[in-house]
Kinemage of the C-alpha trace (Angstrom):
@kinemage 1
@onewidth
@group {chain A} dominant
@subgroup {mainchain}
@vectorlist {calphas} color= white
{ca met a 1} P 51.151 103.190 145.395
{ca asn a 2} L 52.292 103.032 149.008
{ca pro a 3} L 52.455 99.321 150.085
{ca phe a 4} L 50.452 100.017 153.225
{ca arg a 5} L 47.766 101.760 151.171
{ca met a 6} L 47.739 98.850 148.706
{ca asn a 7} L 47.323 96.338 151.537
{ca leu a 8} L 44.551 98.415 153.091
{ca thr a 9} L 42.734 98.532 149.776
{ca leu a 10} L 43.045 94.768 149.413
{ca ile a 11} L 41.753 94.201 152.946
{ca leu a 12} L 38.746 96.437 152.330
{ca ala a 13} L 38.019 94.617 149.091
{ca leu a 14} L 38.139 91.265 150.870
{ca leu a 15} L 35.908 92.551 153.634
{ca ser a 16} L 33.401 93.791 151.075
{ca thr a 17} L 33.015 90.264 149.665
{ca ser a 18} L 32.969 88.482 153.037
{ca phe a 19} L 30.412 90.419 155.071
{ca pro a 20} L 26.826 91.481 154.375
{ca tyr a 21} L 27.623 95.108 155.157
{ca asn a 22} L 30.004 95.317 152.219
{ca ser a 23} L 28.902 98.835 151.242
{ca trp a 24} L 30.471 100.183 154.455
{ca ala a 25} L 33.926 99.037 153.436
{ca val a 26} L 33.653 100.384 149.900
{ca his a 27} L 32.222 103.721 151.037
{ca thr a 28} L 34.997 104.099 153.643
{ca tyr a 29} L 37.598 103.776 150.901
{ca leu a 30} L 35.688 106.042 148.560
{ca gly a 31} L 35.237 108.579 151.340
{ca ser a 32} L 38.991 108.955 151.748
{ca glu a 33} L 39.458 109.344 148.004
{ca thr a 34} L 36.659 111.898 147.793
{ca glu a 35} L 38.086 113.812 150.734
{ca ser a 36} L 41.484 114.019 149.049
{ca leu a 37} L 39.903 115.109 145.769
{ca thr a 38} L 37.754 117.736 147.448
{ca arg a 39} L 40.716 119.210 149.332
{ca glu a 40} L 42.634 119.474 146.081
{ca leu a 41} L 39.751 121.195 144.284
{ca val a 42} L 39.196 123.603 147.170
{ca glu a 43} L 42.873 124.583 147.172
{ca trp a 44} L 42.660 125.412 143.474
{ca ala a 45} L 39.371 127.249 143.885
{ca arg a 46} L 40.732 129.393 146.726
{ca gln a 47} L 43.499 130.877 144.625
{ca pro a 48} L 43.009 134.681 144.362
{ca glu a 49} L 43.516 134.569 140.596
{ca phe a 50} L 40.720 132.007 140.260
{ca leu a 51} L 38.255 134.124 142.263
{ca asp a 52} L 39.192 137.241 140.264
{ca trp a 53} L 38.579 135.335 137.022
{ca leu a 54} L 35.178 134.145 138.254
{ca arg a 55} L 34.189 137.660 139.300
{ca arg a 56} L 35.092 139.089 135.910
{ca ile a 57} L 32.978 136.492 134.137
{ca arg a 58} L 29.981 136.899 136.409
{ca arg a 59} L 30.025 140.681 136.213
{ca lys a 60} L 30.285 140.720 132.443
{ca ile a 61} L 27.275 138.393 132.179
{ca his a 62} L 25.412 140.489 134.752
{ca glu a 63} L 25.981 143.702 132.803
{ca tyr a 64} L 24.493 142.243 129.622
{ca pro a 65} L 21.476 140.125 130.606
{ca glu a 66} L 19.467 138.349 127.900
{ca leu a 67} L 15.950 136.932 128.059
{ca ser a 68} L 14.819 133.388 127.260
{ca phe a 69} L 16.012 132.030 123.917
{ca gln a 70} L 17.848 135.314 123.290
{ca glu a 71} L 21.090 134.384 125.078
{ca tyr a 72} L 23.339 134.859 122.024
{ca gln a 73} L 25.959 137.088 123.642
{ca thr a 74} L 25.984 134.909 126.759
{ca asn a 75} L 26.483 131.841 124.582
{ca gln a 76} L 29.398 133.525 122.833
{ca leu a 77} L 31.037 134.384 126.163
{ca ile a 78} L 30.711 130.777 127.323
{ca arg a 79} L 32.204 129.473 124.069
{ca asn a 80} L 35.097 131.910 124.311
{ca glu a 81} L 35.929 130.658 127.802
{ca leu a 82} L 35.590 126.998 126.799
{ca asp a 83} L 37.829 127.614 123.779
{ca ser a 84} L 40.481 129.169 126.007
{ca leu a 85} L 40.340 126.068 128.236
{ca gly a 86} L 40.549 123.674 125.293
{ca ile a 87} L 37.134 122.152 126.002
{ca lys a 88} L 35.023 120.887 123.118
{ca tyr a 89} L 31.320 121.584 122.875
{ca lys a 90} L 28.234 121.139 120.729
{ca trp a 91} L 26.131 124.150 119.758
{ca pro a 92} L 23.608 125.475 119.105
{ca val a 93} L 21.340 123.285 121.189
{ca ala a 94} L 17.777 124.421 121.869
{ca lys a 95} L 18.538 127.583 119.875
{ca thr a 96} L 20.919 129.295 122.321
{ca gly a 97} L 22.212 126.483 124.530
{ca leu a 98} L 25.315 124.326 124.351
{ca val a 99} L 26.734 121.132 125.840
{ca ala a 100} L 30.470 120.792 126.531
{ca thr a 101} L 32.371 117.553 127.069
{ca ile a 102} L 35.374 116.804 129.276
{ca gly a 103} L 36.848 113.318 129.248
{ca ser a 104} L 37.395 110.467 126.844
{ca gly a 105} L 33.734 110.055 125.925
{ca ala a 106} L 33.588 106.746 127.786
{ca lys a 107} L 30.679 105.978 130.085
{ca pro a 108} L 29.451 106.887 132.582
{ca trp a 109} L 28.329 110.349 131.519
{ca phe a 110} L 27.575 112.756 134.359
{ca gly a 111} L 25.876 116.094 133.685
{ca leu a 112} L 26.301 119.471 135.388
{ca arg a 113} L 23.732 122.118 134.488
{ca ala a 114} L 23.531 125.913 134.528
{ca asp a 115} L 20.638 127.988 133.200
{ca met a 116} L 21.444 131.151 131.266
{ca asp a 117} L 18.490 133.533 130.920
{ca ala a 118} L 17.680 136.766 132.709
{ca leu a 119} L 14.378 138.391 133.670
{ca pro a 120} L 12.409 141.379 132.336
{ca ile a 121} L 13.125 143.409 135.478
{ca gln a 122} L 14.697 146.851 135.845
{ca glu a 123} L 17.679 146.540 138.178
{ca leu a 124} L 17.562 148.935 141.143
{ca val a 125} L 20.867 147.934 142.731
{ca asp a 126} L 23.331 150.821 142.425
{ca trp a 127} L 26.785 149.284 141.869
{ca glu a 128} L 29.583 149.443 139.325
{ca cys a 129} L 28.382 146.408 137.337
{ca lys a 130} L 24.695 147.214 137.197
{ca ser a 131} L 22.780 145.891 134.195
{ca lys a 132} L 23.459 147.991 131.103
{ca ile a 133} L 20.316 146.714 129.356
{ca asn a 134} L 17.211 148.683 130.236
{ca gly a 135} L 14.420 146.529 131.652
{ca lys a 136} L 16.509 143.348 131.929
{ca met a 137} L 18.313 141.897 134.934
{ca his a 138} L 19.881 138.708 136.232
{ca ala a 139} L 17.558 138.727 139.238
{ca cys a 140} L 17.528 134.948 139.713
{ca gly a 141} L 21.272 134.362 139.831
{ca his a 142} L 21.686 132.616 136.504
{ca asp a 143} L 24.799 134.721 135.901
{ca ala a 144} L 26.272 133.059 138.992
{ca his a 145} L 25.134 129.625 137.793
{ca ile a 146} L 26.973 130.059 134.488
{ca thr a 147} L 30.074 131.352 136.255
{ca met a 148} L 30.204 128.498 138.756
{ca leu a 149} L 29.874 125.949 135.949
{ca leu a 150} L 32.664 127.610 133.958
{ca gly a 151} L 34.743 127.511 137.135
{ca ala a 152} L 33.994 123.800 137.457
{ca ala a 153} L 34.986 123.352 133.809
{ca arg a 154} L 38.406 124.808 134.543
{ca leu a 155} L 38.874 122.638 137.642
{ca ile a 156} L 37.759 119.471 135.857
{ca gln a 157} L 39.852 120.200 132.772
{ca asn a 158} L 42.933 120.279 135.010
{ca arg a 159} L 42.152 116.641 135.927
{ca arg a 160} L 40.838 115.463 132.569
{ca asp a 161} L 43.434 112.698 132.207
{ca lys a 162} L 42.344 111.168 135.519
{ca leu a 163} L 38.603 111.052 134.771
{ca lys a 164} L 37.031 107.591 134.886
{ca gly a 165} L 34.263 108.536 132.491
{ca thr a 166} L 32.912 111.723 130.931
{ca ile a 167} L 31.516 114.936 132.380
{ca lys a 168} L 29.007 116.946 130.345
{ca leu a 169} L 28.493 120.655 131.012
{ca val a 170} L 24.945 121.709 130.138
{ca phe a 171} L 24.436 125.435 129.530
{ca gln a 172} L 20.668 125.662 129.170
{ca pro a 173} L 18.563 128.563 127.890
{ca ala a 174} L 15.078 129.694 128.846
{ca glu a 175} L 14.468 128.397 132.359
{ca glu a 176} L 12.289 131.382 133.244
{ca gly a 177} L 8.880 130.121 132.167
{ca phe a 178} L 9.798 128.768 128.732
{ca ala a 179} L 10.897 125.233 129.697
{ca gly a 180} L 14.303 125.344 128.038
{ca ala a 181} L 15.225 122.032 129.662
{ca ser a 182} L 12.498 120.242 127.720
{ca tyr a 183} L 13.920 121.510 124.417
{ca met a 184} L 17.406 120.332 125.364
{ca leu a 185} L 15.968 116.874 125.975
{ca glu a 186} L 13.875 116.896 122.802
{ca glu a 187} L 16.932 117.587 120.685
{ca gly a 188} L 18.735 114.606 122.207
{ca ala a 189} L 21.499 116.705 123.736
{ca leu a 190} L 21.316 114.735 126.995
{ca asp a 191} L 20.843 111.246 125.567
{ca gly a 192} L 23.102 108.766 127.333
{ca phe a 193} L 23.464 110.736 130.567
{ca gln a 194} L 23.482 108.519 133.667
{ca ala a 195} L 22.938 111.355 136.145
{ca met a 196} L 22.684 115.129 136.536
{ca phe a 197} L 23.505 117.654 139.263
{ca gly a 198} L 22.479 121.297 139.494
{ca leu a 199} L 22.847 124.265 141.835
{ca his a 200} L 20.545 127.210 142.397
{ca val a 201} L 21.569 130.257 144.388
{ca trp a 202} L 19.542 130.968 147.518
{ca pro a 203} L 19.697 134.436 149.100
{ca phe a 204} L 18.376 133.390 152.516
{ca met a 205} L 21.206 130.966 153.290
{ca pro a 206} L 24.683 132.285 154.149
{ca val a 207} L 27.658 131.761 151.867
{ca gly a 208} L 29.319 128.463 152.722
{ca thr a 209} L 26.091 126.503 153.138
{ca ile a 210} L 24.042 124.304 150.825
{ca gly a 211} L 20.692 122.598 151.246
{ca ser a 212} L 18.394 120.078 149.639
{ca arg a 213} L 16.345 116.978 150.360
{ca pro a 214} L 15.677 113.589 148.736
{ca gly a 215} L 12.435 113.175 146.810
{ca pro a 216} L 10.248 116.152 145.867
{ca ile a 217} L 12.143 119.424 146.315
{ca met a 218} L 10.244 121.836 144.035
{ca ala a 219} L 6.707 121.796 142.698
{ca gly a 220} L 5.465 121.392 139.186
{ca ser a 221} L 3.639 124.383 137.778
{ca ser a 222} L 1.204 125.382 135.075
{ca arg a 223} L -0.746 128.506 134.187
{ca phe a 224} L -4.226 129.296 133.012
{ca thr a 225} L -6.083 132.252 131.593
{ca ala a 226} L -9.833 132.484 131.103
{ca ile a 227} L -12.213 134.881 129.414
{ca met a 228} L -15.661 135.258 130.949
{ca gln a 229} L -17.989 136.543 128.255
{ca gly a 230} L -21.219 138.234 129.324
{ca lys a 231} L -23.329 141.148 128.136
{ca gly a 232} L -22.271 144.649 129.053
{ca gly a 233} L -24.452 147.586 129.941
{ca his a 234} L -25.017 150.469 132.305
{ca ala a 235} L -24.400 149.698 135.959
{ca ala a 236} L -27.748 151.343 136.871
{ca ile a 237} L -29.693 148.637 134.985
{ca pro a 238} L -27.782 145.421 135.823
{ca his a 239} L -30.860 143.267 135.128
{ca lys a 240} L -30.374 143.973 131.429
{ca thr a 241} L -26.796 142.729 131.490
{ca arg a 242} L -25.081 139.393 131.994
{ca asp a 243} L -22.477 140.484 134.516
{ca pro a 244} L -19.104 138.765 133.885
{ca ile a 245} L -17.563 140.428 136.949
{ca leu a 246} L -20.007 138.646 139.224
{ca ala a 247} L -19.390 135.367 137.396
{ca val a 248} L -15.618 135.766 137.739
{ca ser a 249} L -15.975 136.647 141.431
{ca met a 250} L -17.882 133.452 142.108
{ca ala a 251} L -15.454 131.412 140.003
{ca val a 252} L -12.475 132.741 141.970
{ca leu a 253} L -14.166 131.801 145.249
{ca ala a 254} L -15.110 128.345 143.973
{ca leu a 255} L -11.569 127.680 142.771
{ca gln a 256} L -10.281 128.034 146.325
{ca gln a 257} L -12.160 124.896 147.289
{ca leu a 258} L -9.941 122.779 145.040
{ca val a 259} L -7.239 122.911 147.680
{ca ser a 260} L -9.282 123.437 150.864
{ca arg a 261} L -11.989 120.822 150.203
{ca glu a 262} L -10.891 118.534 147.378
{ca thr a 263} L -7.216 117.935 148.168
{ca asp a 264} L -5.776 115.664 150.857
{ca pro a 265} L -4.395 118.059 153.493
{ca leu a 266} L -1.124 116.106 153.408
{ca glu a 267} L -0.639 116.613 149.665
{ca pro a 268} L 0.882 119.978 148.686
{ca arg a 269} L -1.091 121.889 146.056
{ca val a 270} L -1.539 125.579 145.343
{ca leu a 271} L -3.985 127.476 143.162
{ca ser a 272} L -3.656 131.235 142.947
{ca val a 273} L -5.654 133.626 140.792
{ca ala a 274} L -3.108 136.344 140.120
{ca phe a 275} L -4.894 138.856 137.907
{ca val a 276} L -8.386 140.031 136.961
{ca asp a 277} L -8.759 142.442 134.034
{ca gly a 278} L -12.135 143.827 133.069
{ca gly a 279} L -13.910 147.143 132.859
{ca gln a 280} L -12.615 150.705 133.071
{ca ala a 281} L -15.578 152.873 133.994
{ca gly a 282} L -17.216 152.942 137.402
{ca asn a 283} L -20.732 152.988 135.981
{ca val a 284} L -20.418 150.423 133.159
{ca ile a 285} L -20.615 146.642 133.467
{ca pro a 286} L -18.107 145.256 130.927
{ca ala a 287} L -18.973 142.690 128.309
{ca ser a 288} L -16.077 140.434 129.257
{ca val a 289} L -13.461 139.890 131.942
{ca arg a 290} L -10.091 138.176 131.563
{ca phe a 291} L -8.460 136.508 134.546
{ca gly a 292} L -5.901 133.837 135.319
{ca gly a 293} L -3.186 132.515 137.543
{ca thr a 294} L -1.022 129.533 138.373
{ca phe a 295} L -1.428 126.133 139.970
{ca arg a 296} L 1.250 124.014 141.618
{ca phe a 297} L 1.497 120.313 142.402
{ca met a 298} L 3.927 117.643 143.572
{ca thr a 299} L 2.575 114.800 141.432
{ca leu a 300} L 1.506 114.503 137.813
{ca glu a 301} L -1.824 113.158 139.063
{ca gly a 302} L -2.250 116.425 140.948
{ca tyr a 303} L -1.610 118.326 137.733
{ca ser a 304} L -4.243 116.379 135.790
{ca tyr a 305} L -6.852 116.743 138.522
{ca leu a 306} L -6.384 120.481 139.018
{ca lys a 307} L -6.404 121.136 135.296
{ca gln a 308} L -9.674 119.278 134.813
{ca arg a 309} L -11.405 120.874 137.791
{ca ile a 310} L -10.267 124.439 136.971
{ca lys a 311} L -11.927 124.134 133.592
{ca glu a 312} L -15.089 122.579 135.033
{ca ile a 313} L -15.507 125.203 137.753
{ca ile a 314} L -14.976 128.208 135.491
{ca glu a 315} L -17.328 126.896 132.827
{ca thr a 316} L -19.947 125.912 135.406
{ca gln a 317} L -19.893 129.313 137.086
{ca ala a 318} L -20.210 130.921 133.667
{ca gly a 319} L -23.352 128.878 133.030
{ca val a 320} L -24.853 129.709 136.415
{ca his a 321} L -24.542 133.422 135.599
{ca gln a 322} L -25.731 133.111 131.992
{ca cys a 323} L -22.280 133.825 130.632
{ca ser a 324} L -19.855 131.736 128.606
{ca ala a 325} L -16.200 131.016 129.303
{ca thr a 326} L -13.089 129.843 127.476
{ca val a 327} L -10.122 128.473 129.451
{ca asp a 328} L -6.585 128.374 128.075
{ca phe a 329} L -3.887 126.382 129.867
{ca met a 330} L -1.132 127.982 127.800
{ca glu a 331} L 0.348 124.659 126.735
{ca glu a 332} L 2.809 126.477 124.481
{ca met a 333} L 4.572 127.544 127.699
{ca arg a 334} L 4.945 123.845 128.640
{ca pro a 335} L 3.884 122.926 132.186
{ca tyr a 336} L 6.832 122.193 134.482
{ca pro a 337} L 6.887 118.787 136.194
{ca pro a 338} L 7.879 118.539 139.869
{ca thr a 339} L 11.597 118.364 140.592
{ca ile a 340} L 12.238 115.011 142.273
{ca asn a 341} L 15.693 114.434 143.726
{ca asp a 342} L 16.956 110.912 143.181
{ca pro a 343} L 17.900 109.559 146.652
{ca thr a 344} L 21.193 108.072 145.455
{ca ile a 345} L 22.410 111.229 143.700
{ca tyr a 346} L 21.155 113.315 146.622
{ca asp a 347} L 23.093 111.186 149.137
{ca his a 348} L 26.228 111.296 147.000
{ca ser a 349} L 26.051 115.086 146.599
{ca lys a 350} L 25.284 115.551 150.289
{ca arg a 351} L 28.359 113.540 151.309
{ca val a 352} L 30.561 115.572 148.980
{ca gly a 353} L 29.079 118.793 150.373
{ca glu a 354} L 29.771 117.682 153.934
{ca ile a 355} L 33.409 117.015 153.070
{ca leu a 356} L 33.710 120.360 151.298
{ca leu a 357} L 31.844 122.561 153.780
{ca gly a 358} L 31.397 120.563 156.997
{ca asn a 359} L 28.394 118.614 158.253
{ca asn a 360} L 26.709 121.614 159.857
{ca ser a 361} L 26.814 123.562 156.591
{ca val a 362} L 24.700 121.046 154.675
{ca gln a 363} L 21.055 121.693 155.526
{ca his a 364} L 17.923 119.622 155.025
{ca ser a 365} L 15.734 121.973 152.998
{ca pro a 366} L 11.940 121.820 153.019
{ca ala a 367} L 10.130 121.218 149.756
{ca met a 368} L 8.799 124.401 148.203
{ca met a 369} L 5.998 125.282 145.816
{ca ala a 370} L 8.222 127.327 143.529
{ca ala a 371} L 9.031 125.571 140.247
{ca glu a 372} L 12.164 124.897 138.199
{ca asp a 373} L 12.485 123.281 134.796
{ca phe a 374} L 15.214 121.059 136.249
{ca gly a 375} L 12.183 118.847 136.865
{ca phe a 376} L 12.297 117.790 133.206
{ca tyr a 377} L 15.751 116.299 133.813
{ca ser a 378} L 14.611 114.519 136.976
{ca gln a 379} L 11.930 112.757 134.925
{ca arg a 380} L 14.494 111.348 132.507
{ca met a 381} L 17.510 110.478 134.659
{ca ala a 382} L 18.797 110.274 138.216
{ca ala a 383} L 19.172 113.932 139.189
{ca ala a 384} L 19.576 116.172 142.203
{ca leu a 385} L 19.169 119.929 142.647
{ca phe a 386} L 20.784 121.711 145.598
{ca phe a 387} L 20.467 125.273 146.844
{ca ile a 388} L 23.672 127.185 147.568
{ca gly a 389} L 23.752 130.121 149.955
{ca thr a 390} L 24.655 133.574 148.619
{ca gln a 391} L 23.850 135.669 151.666
{ca asn a 392} L 26.536 137.939 153.062
{ca lys a 393} L 26.361 137.428 156.814
{ca thr a 394} L 27.111 141.082 157.569
{ca thr a 395} L 24.140 142.278 155.512
{ca ala a 396} L 21.735 139.379 156.139
{ca ser a 397} L 18.900 141.624 157.252
{ca ala a 398} L 18.957 143.394 153.885
{ca ser a 399} L 18.781 140.228 151.761
{ca lys a 400} L 16.245 140.362 148.948
{ca gly a 401} L 14.561 137.390 147.380
{ca leu a 402} L 14.860 135.977 143.896
{ca his a 403} L 13.169 138.004 141.138
{ca ser a 404} L 13.611 141.204 143.121
{ca pro a 405} L 15.037 144.327 141.420
{ca his a 406} L 17.205 144.625 144.543
{ca phe a 407} L 18.613 141.072 144.326
{ca thr a 408} L 22.350 140.694 145.021
{ca ile a 409} L 24.774 137.889 145.805
{ca asp a 410} L 28.009 137.594 147.739
{ca glu a 411} L 30.524 136.600 145.063
{ca glu a 412} L 32.453 134.481 147.578
{ca val a 413} L 29.942 131.775 146.607
{ca leu a 414} L 31.461 131.441 143.119
{ca pro a 415} L 34.551 129.326 143.941
{ca ile a 416} L 32.503 127.255 146.402
{ca gly a 417} L 29.962 126.407 143.723
{ca ala a 418} L 32.704 125.673 141.191
{ca ala a 419} L 34.490 123.278 143.552
{ca leu a 420} L 31.235 121.582 144.578
{ca his a 421} L 30.195 121.021 140.964
{ca ala a 422} L 33.575 119.524 140.126
{ca ala a 423} L 33.828 117.343 143.226
{ca val a 424} L 30.313 115.917 142.830
{ca ala a 425} L 30.926 115.030 139.173
{ca ile a 426} L 34.451 113.613 139.460
{ca ser a 427} L 33.671 111.553 142.574
{ca tyr a 428} L 30.531 110.198 140.890
{ca leu a 429} L 32.693 108.814 138.095
{ca asp a 430} L 35.067 107.319 140.663
{ca thr a 431} L 32.167 105.759 142.545
{ca his a 432} L 30.680 104.241 139.420
{ca phe a 433} L 34.080 102.911 138.369
{ca leu a 434} L 34.611 101.154 141.714
{ca ser a 435} L 31.070 99.835 142.188
């Protein structure tokens, strides 16, 4: 080590033990180390060969999308790439997932996560790598998530002998409504992790930007379906029926009061009835009507309250209209908890992002009522989820949202996400080692 650098390090160490603001001295030293690391990772990630490799991987995954817990071909592709890099892994986990390991196995263990599943959507984007599987599409960017994590794997593997701990790469199935994260946790695949970081593509932010916030970032979610059972009959003699359509109509209206009149205006909650299915003829009152929707919350107390009141309101309105009702909260789908960003991991990731992209390219994102099963991880360990921009600035006006059949990304995001993943994880190990 350069003698001047050694003396500077010693001075900073002495300062950190002599003054109450010791964290400033340590963070200044760590900042310089992180900056050097990030520059090195960015230089690797910017190589044309690296970007070409990432594109090939992403496009192959995009052409062959697989739904939740069916990601067998995707899993095989990931294992092939990890094998070529000499990275060990454990599989199967949660049926179609896997967890790879880079490092000596020593603590701390830091996790990086990518979800793997596609959506039952017919792709309408006309390009050379359009989905080849009818009715299935990577319309939420999970193909990009996998690719960025494989890119990070390659960058980290190049520095494996310098790691001051262990980095775990979590390739998780079934994020889209089937709570794959919870199954990964149940099987013990993430036992011993100190922290976790994840990225999700965001089509309304330009490439080269990221965003997040400490604390709640995404809502928890659950679903419900109900069957209102009445007595059908001819619409001309409604007095001889027990009209379930009327009962459902009143139940839908009453449910709106759960947010407007029973929830603190400063606490985010959503309840949306998304479908009503009953009757086919214009002159026949049906015997039953099926309806349902989703509810969102930022606290587990909010979940419990909404669940209880939804059931009470539907059953009460059924009684008022001389009908009966059954309510199903679809527990087999597993309600998603809110995603809560740990302030320490958020601050660490934010600082790394500012070094990588510049201060103005790291945005403070508002919390949103969409849900992500990353929330299961945030319940069990210090975790942070960031959004990464995929919008091409020249076609910003044409950007389509997630879950759209017209969804696209600018592939220039791939090396950025790979470098960010790697820098956040490696610098976390360095920080823990020095603290």
